[in-house]
C-alpha positions in Angstrom: -25.3 -6.1 -1.1 -26.2 -3.1 1.1 -23.0 -1.4 2.4 -22.7 1.2 5.1 -19.7 3.1 3.8 -19.4 5.1 7.0 -19.0 2.0 9.1 -15.8 1.2 11.1 -15.8 -1.4 13.8 -13.2 -1.4 16.6 -11.7 -4.3 18.5 -9.1 -4.1 21.3 -6.7 -7.0 22.1 -9.2 -9.6 21.0 -9.1 -13.1 22.6 -9.5 -16.4 20.8 -13.3 -16.4 21.2 -13.4 -13.2 19.0 -10.7 -14.4 16.6 -12.6 -17.7 15.9 -10.9 -20.9 14.8 -9.3 -19.7 11.6 -9.1 -16.6 9.4 -12.1 -17.5 7.3 -14.4 -17.9 10.3 -13.1 -14.6 11.7 -13.6 -12.8 8.3 -17.2 -14.0 8.1 -17.8 -12.9 11.7 -17.1 -9.2 11.1 -19.9 -7.0 9.7 -17.7 -4.4 7.9 -14.3 -2.8 7.9 -12.7 -3.4 11.2 -9.9 -1.9 13.3 -8.0 -4.2 15.7 -5.8 -2.4 18.2 -3.0 -4.4 19.9 -1.4 -2.8 22.9 2.4 -2.8 22.9 5.1 -2.3 25.5 5.7 1.2 24.3 2.3 2.9 24.4 3.6 6.1 22.9 4.1 4.7 19.4 1.7 2.9 16.9 2.4 1.1 13.7 -0.5 0.7 11.3 -1.0 -2.4 9.0 -3.8 -2.3 6.4 -5.1 -5.5 4.9 -7.7 -6.6 2.3 -8.0 -3.3 0.4 -8.5 -5.8 -2.4 -10.8 -8.7 -1.4 -8.8 -11.3 -3.4 -5.5 -10.6 -1.7 -5.7 -12.5 1.6 -2.0 -12.9 2.8 -2.2 -9.9 5.2 -5.4 -11.2 6.8 -4.0 -14.7 7.1 -0.8 -13.5 8.6 -2.6 -11.1 11.0 -4.9 -13.9 12.2 -2.1 -16.4 12.7 0.0 -13.8 14.6 -2.8 -12.7 16.8 -3.8 -16.3 17.6 -0.3 -17.1 18.7 0.2 -13.9 20.7 0.9 -14.4 24.4 0.1 -11.9 27.1 3.8 -11.9 28.1 5.0 -11.4 24.5 3.6 -8.1 23.5 4.8 -6.2 20.5 7.3 -3.4 21.2 4.8 -0.7 20.0 1.1 -0.5 19.6 -0.2 -2.0 16.4 -3.4 -1.0 14.6 -4.7 -3.4 12.0 -7.3 -2.2 9.6 -9.3 -4.7 7.6 -10.6 -2.7 4.7 -12.8 -4.6 2.3 -14.3 -7.6 4.1 -17.5 -7.5 1.9 -15.5 -8.2 -1.2 -13.3 -10.8 0.5 -16.2 -12.7 2.0 -18.3 -12.8 -1.3 -18.4 -16.4 -2.5 -16.2 -17.9 -3.7 -14.2 -16.4 -0.8 -11.2 -14.3 -1.7 -12.1 -14.2 -5.4 -13.3 -10.7 -5.8 -10.9 -7.7 -6.0 -14.0 -5.6 -5.5 -17.7 -6.3 -5.8 -19.2 -6.3 -9.3 -21.1 -3.1 -8.7 -18.3 -1.5 -6.7 -15.1 0.3 -7.2 -11.4 -0.5 -6.6 -11.0 1.0 -3.2 -7.3 1.6 -3.8 -8.2 4.1 -6.4 -10.4 6.2 -4.1 -8.0 7.7 -1.6 -7.2 10.9 -3.4 -10.6 12.1 -4.3 -12.6 14.9 -2.6 -15.9 13.0 -2.9 -17.3 11.7 0.4 -19.8 9.1 -0.7 -19.7 5.4 -1.5 -16.2 3.9 -1.7 -14.6 7.4 -1.5 -16.3 7.7 1.9 -14.9 4.3 2.9 -11.4 5.5 1.9 -11.9 8.6 4.0 -13.0 6.6 7.0 -9.9 4.4 6.7 -7.7 7.5 6.5 -9.3 8.8 9.6 -8.7 5.6 11.4 -5.0 5.9 10.5 -4.7 9.5 11.4 -6.3 8.9 14.8 -3.1 7.2 16.1 -0.5 9.5 14.6 1.3 6.5 13.2 5.0 5.9 13.3 4.7 3.9 10.0 1.9 2.6 7.7 2.2 -0.7 5.9 -0.4 -1.7 3.2 -0.3 -5.5 2.7 -1.2 -6.8 -0.7 -0.8 -9.9 -3.0 0.5 -9.6 -6.6 -2.0 -10.0 -9.4 -0.1 -13.0 -10.7 2.6 -15.4 -9.4 5.9 -13.9 -8.5 8.3 -12.9 -5.7 7.5 -10.4 -3.0 8.4 -6.7 -3.4 7.6 -3.3 -1.9 6.4 -0.1 -3.5 7.0 3.4 -2.3 6.8 6.9 -3.8 10.3 8.0 -2.9 13.7 6.5 -2.2 14.3 7.2 1.5 16.2 5.5 4.3 12.8 4.6 5.8 11.5 3.1 2.5 14.6 0.9 2.3 14.2 -0.1 6.0 10.5 -0.9 5.7 11.1 -3.0 2.6 13.8 -5.0 4.2 11.4 -6.1 7.0 9.4 -8.1 4.4 11.5 -8.6 1.3 14.5 -7.3 -0.7 13.1 -5.4 -3.7 11.7 -1.9 -3.8 9.9 -0.3 -6.7 9.8 3.5 -6.7 6.6 4.7 -8.4 5.5 8.2 -9.3 2.2 6.9 -10.8 -0.7 8.6 -9.0 -3.7 6.3 -8.9 -5.5 7.4 -5.7 -3.9 4.6 -3.7 -3.5 4.5 0.1 0.3 4.5 -0.4 0.2 8.0 -1.9 -1.4 9.6 1.1 0.5 11.7 3.7 0.0 10.4 7.2 3.0 12.3 8.6 5.2 9.1 8.3 6.6 6.7 5.8 3.8 4.7 4.0 4.8 1.6 2.0 3.0 -1.1 0.1 4.1 -4.7 0.5 3.2 -7.1 -2.4 3.7 -10.5 -0.8 3.5 -12.6 -4.0 0.7 -14.6 -5.5 -2.6 -14.9 -3.5 -2.7 -18.7 -3.7 0.9 -19.2 -2.8 1.6 -20.4 0.8 5.0 -18.7 0.6 3.2 -15.4 0.2 1.4 -15.9 3.5 4.7 -16.8 5.1 6.3 -13.6 3.8 3.5 -11.6 5.4 3.6 -13.5 8.7 7.4 -13.3 9.1 7.4 -9.6 8.2 4.7 -8.9 10.7 6.7 -10.8 13.4 9.7 -8.7 12.5 7.8 -5.5 12.6 6.3 -6.3 16.0 9.7 -6.9 17.6 12.1 -4.5 16.0 12.6 -1.3 18.0 14.4 0.9 15.6 12.8 0.1 12.2 14.6 3.1 10.6 17.8 1.1 10.3 16.7 -2.4 9.3 18.0 -2.2 5.7 21.6 -2.3 6.9 20.9 -6.0 7.7 19.7 -6.8 4.1 20.6 -5.5 0.7 17.6 -3.9 -1.1 17.4 -3.8 -4.9 15.7 -0.6 -6.2 13.7 -0.3 -9.4 12.8 3.2 -10.7 9.6 4.7 -12.1 7.5 1.7 -13.4 5.0 2.2 -16.2 1.8 0.2 -16.9 0.9 -1.8 -20.0 -2.9 -1.2 -20.4 -5.6 -2.3 -22.8 -8.1 -0.1 -24.5 -11.8 -0.5 -23.5 -13.7 -3.4 -25.2 -10.6 -5.1 -26.7 -10.8 -8.8 -26.5 -7.9 -10.6 -24.8 -6.8 -14.1 -24.0 -3.8 -16.0 -22.8 -2.7 -18.8 -25.1 0.2 -21.1 -26.0 0.1 -20.2 -29.7 -1.2 -17.5 -32.1 -4.9 -17.3 -32.7 -6.2 -15.8 -36.0 -9.0 -13.8 -34.2 -9.7 -10.3 -33.3 -8.1 -9.0 -30.1 -4.8 -9.6 -28.3 -3.5 -13.1 -27.4 -0.8 -12.8 -24.6 1.6 -15.7 -24.0 0.2 -18.2 -21.7 3.1 -18.2 -19.2 3.2 -14.4 -18.9 3.4 -14.6 -15.1 6.8 -16.3 -15.4 8.2 -12.9 -16.6 7.7 -11.4 -13.1 11.1 -10.1 -11.8 13.0 -11.9 -14.6 15.0 -10.0 -17.2 12.9 -9.9 -20.4 15.4 -9.6 -23.2 15.0 -7.6 -26.3 13.0 -9.4 -28.9 11.0 -11.5 -26.4 7.5 -12.5 -27.6 4.8 -11.0 -25.4 1.6 -11.3 -27.5 0.0 -11.9 -30.9 -1.8 -8.9 -32.3 -4.8 -8.5 -34.7 -5.1 -6.0 -37.5 -5.0 -3.1 -35.1 -1.5 -3.9 -34.1 -0.2 -2.0 -31.1 -3.1 0.5 -31.3 -5.2 -1.5 -28.8 -2.5 -1.1 -26.1 -1.0 1.9 -24.4 1.7 2.8 -21.9 1.2 6.3 -20.5 4.2 8.2 -19.1 4.0 10.8 -16.3 2.8 13.4 -18.8 0.1 11.1 -20.1 1.8 10.5 -23.4 1.5 7.0 -24.9 5.0 5.7 -25.2 4.4 2.1 -26.0 6.5 2.2 -29.1 9.5 3.0 -26.9 9.2 -0.4 -25.2 7.5 -2.7 -27.7 7.4 -3.2 -31.4 5.4 -5.2 -33.9 7.0 -8.0 -36.0 4.5 -9.4 -38.4 1.6 -10.2 -36.0 3.8 -10.4 -32.9 4.4 -7.9 -30.1 8.0 -8.2 -28.9 10.1 -6.2 -26.4 12.2 -3.4 -28.0 14.7 -3.4 -25.2 15.7 -5.4 -22.1 13.0 -5.0 -19.5 12.1 -5.9 -15.9 8.4 -6.8 -15.5 6.3 -6.9 -12.3 2.7 -7.8 -11.5 2.1 -9.6 -14.8 -1.3 -11.4 -14.5 -3.4 -13.9 -16.4 -6.5 -12.7 -14.6 -8.5 -11.2 -17.5 -10.6 -8.9 -15.3 -7.5 -7.3 -13.7 -5.7 -7.1 -17.0 -8.6 -5.3 -18.6 -9.6 -3.0 -15.7 -6.2 -2.2 -14.3 -3.2 -3.4 -16.3 -1.5 -6.4 -17.8 1.8 -5.7 -16.0 4.2 -3.0 -14.8 7.6 -2.5 -16.5 10.8 -0.6 -16.2 13.8 -0.5 -18.5 16.4 -3.0 -17.4 19.1 -1.4 -15.2 21.9 -1.8 -17.8 19.8 0.5 -20.1 18.7 3.1 -17.5 
């Protein structure tokens, strides 16, 4: 697929003919990354919402299309809203909403902190420019989790704004100091936050995104929203990653084969308390050497969190786990899950 990485299309207050009958038809009608500007009652402020940085995470697009299709001329948002649809090529590749990024491409959400200005790094720069153009009051990056699980937000620092923006969509905030080159890590002169709406195939995830968008459009002082809802905060998550070329699978019982066999219901660990001694995977002769958890200084600290018992990998302490996935491609190229020590051990 030939991609013009410098492309950015602009739409202003689109009507139903532009929006098409549903979100799929609309997605297929756009030729590349697209800005949609919605005029608000207060023209001096703009809130930015990014969607589809990953092509297999559709909740933001679905919520955006549903909200725009129901928007009445006498029911404008309180401020301007700029939507940015970031990776329509990956999202529209058949089967639709199946590809995080194209087979010959890069994960766009790892390209925002690089000085390169070609390919997907150029796409990231074009998106940053589209955000900076409006001097935003706030930036929301809407995602789905890699596996099934409840919605949560991610920010780089615990601030009143981070708590407020979380509460518009959900009630859990993860504070991450992991630098991956993500949009969330960029400085736009305002609070930027990632919203993970839940699993991509879960209708409730789409509802989380839609209700959050509706709230965002009608709340005037978004700086104080968290006083209306308690927000749980989790600190400094780490990532369980797999070394290159290690075979993995998800199974209900041990397999006497090379590679790592994770428990089949690993996604059920999301936001539950994983107790000390919990079985996570079956290991081969390499034991824990095929896995790593790098701390902020890039030291492998896997033995602080997991240990080997015979051929089993078990938790060494009580943990909270997020973003656990059974999608092998994501598990191998990104991570199996995020984790933090349970609060009673922090």
